[in-house]
N, C-alpha and C positions, 0 to 999 in steps of 0.2 A: 504494500500500500504506500502511496506517495503522501506528500504533505497536503494538508487541507488549506484551501484559499477561497476567497469570495470571487465570483466571476459572473460575467454576463455571457450567455451562450445564444447564438443565433442558430436555430435548427433548420433543417431542410424543409420543414412544414411552414416556415415563416415566423414561427413563434420566437420571441425574445424572452429568455427567462434569467432570473437572478437566483443564485444559489451558493451555498457552501459546497465546494467541489473537491473531490479527491480522485486522482487518476490511478487506476490499478493496471499495471502492465500486463497481467494475465497471460503469461507465456507468449509474448509477442503479439497478442491480439488485445490491445488496450481497451478498457472500458472506463466510462466516466461514472462515478458515484455522485449523485445529487442528493444533498440533505436539505430538506424543507424548501424545495424550489418554489419561487413565487413569480408572478408577473407584476412588474412595476410600470405604471404608466404616468407620465407627467401630463397633468390636465391644466387647462387655462380657462379662466373665466374673467368677468369684469372686475373682480376683486384682486386677482393675481394668479399665481400658479400654485398647484399642490400636487402631491404624489398620491396616487391611488394604488394600494397593494392588495393583491388577491392571490389565493393559492393557484399553482399551476394546474393541478388536478383537483378540481373542486369536489368530486364525488368519492375520492379515495381517502382512506384513513392512514395510509402509510406515510412515513416521513422520509424514507430513503428510496431512491429510484436509480435504475441502471440504464445508461444510454451507451450505445456503441459509437465509436469515433466517426463512422461513416454517416451518421445522422446529424452531425454538427457541421455547419458551414464555417462558423468562426467562434472563437472563445477568447475572451480577454479578461485578465485579472483586474479586479477592482480594489483600489487602495483608498479611494475617497471616503472620508468619514461619514458624509451625509447618507449615502446609499446604504452603507453598512449599518448606520444608526437606524434608518427606517426599517431595514430588514430585522434587526434585533428587537426593535420595538414591537414589530408585528408578531414575532415569535413569542414574545413575553406576555402578550395580551391573551387572556383566556377566551373572552367573547369579543372577537375583533370585528368591529365595524367602524373603521377609523380612516380618516384622511388627514395627512399632514398638511397644515396650512403654511404656505410659503409667502405670506403677506409681508410687504416691506413696512417697517415702522416709520412713521412720519417724523421728520426732523425739520428744524428751521432751515437747513441747507437745501431742502428740496423746493423751496419757494415760500411765498407768503402764507403763513398759517394764522388764521383768525377765528374768532368766535362767530356764531351764526348772526348775532346782532351786528357785529362790525362788518361782516360780509354783506348783509342786507343794506346797511347804510351806504357802503361803498357802491353797490350796484344801483341803488336809488339815485345817488349823485351822478353816476355815469348816465343814467337814463334822463335825468333833468338837464344835463349838459347837452345831450343829443336833442331834446325838445327845444332848448333855447337857440341852438344853431339853426334849426329848421324854421324858426319864427322870423 
């Protein structure tokens, strides 16, 4: 058995899965052991982006799967903390119906930040200026 590592695998079926992976040489016919494989999808909406995580095989109860090398188009090791963190968070939740929110925190460096009342007054003043120019 080889060393375990986190990886993204692109299968010949088109699926992209994330898993803890171990390569077993198996007498010259290597196989890939996948532990708790998931599908991670980056979703975007009007609020920002988030990561949706779901099991690779939704109906199975097993946590380990075997794949032959010829079923994989590409495999790359993942060392980035965020993906591994999402994966570990998913594995540690017992009843998992969770989406990680990737919203950006508002700061003064992003532009003018005001209260609702201040913004309303500013917009009313702009509207009044426009009415005065048309008169």
